[in-house]
C-alpha positions in Angstrom: -17.7 2.3 -45.5 -17.7 0.8 -42.0 -20.8 2.9 -41.1 -22.7 1.7 -44.2 -21.8 -1.9 -43.4 -22.9 -1.5 -39.8 -26.2 0.2 -40.9 -27.0 -2.6 -43.3 -25.9 -5.3 -40.9 -28.1 -3.9 -38.2 -31.1 -3.8 -40.5 -30.5 -7.4 -41.6 -30.1 -8.7 -38.1 -33.2 -6.9 -36.8 -35.2 -8.2 -39.7 -33.9 -11.8 -39.2 -34.9 -11.5 -35.5 -38.4 -10.4 -36.3 -37.8 -6.8 -35.0 -38.2 -8.1 -31.4 -35.8 -6.7 -28.7 -35.6 -9.7 -26.4 -32.8 -11.7 -24.8 -31.8 -13.1 -28.2 -31.5 -9.6 -29.7 -29.3 -8.4 -27.0 -27.1 -11.5 -27.1 -26.8 -11.2 -30.9 -25.9 -7.5 -30.7 -23.2 -8.2 -28.1 -21.7 -10.9 -30.3 -21.6 -8.5 -33.3 -20.2 -5.7 -31.2 -17.3 -8.0 -29.9 -16.7 -9.2 -33.5 -16.4 -5.7 -34.9 -14.4 -4.3 -32.0 -11.8 -7.1 -32.2 -11.6 -6.7 -36.0 -11.0 -3.0 -35.7 -8.5 -3.5 -32.9 -6.6 -6.0 -35.1 -6.5 -3.4 -38.0 -5.3 -0.7 -35.7 -2.5 -2.9 -34.3 -1.3 -3.9 -37.7 -1.3 -0.5 -39.4 
């Protein structure tokens, strides 16, 4: 399920950014990566 979420999220983000890999794209991807990593870490710590 997480894979499907990430796949759909990636498509939606790329579409919203106009499919351009510029500074904004890299910044957005980094924010999403940190958000997901921290969420997964929280789940792991609380299992």
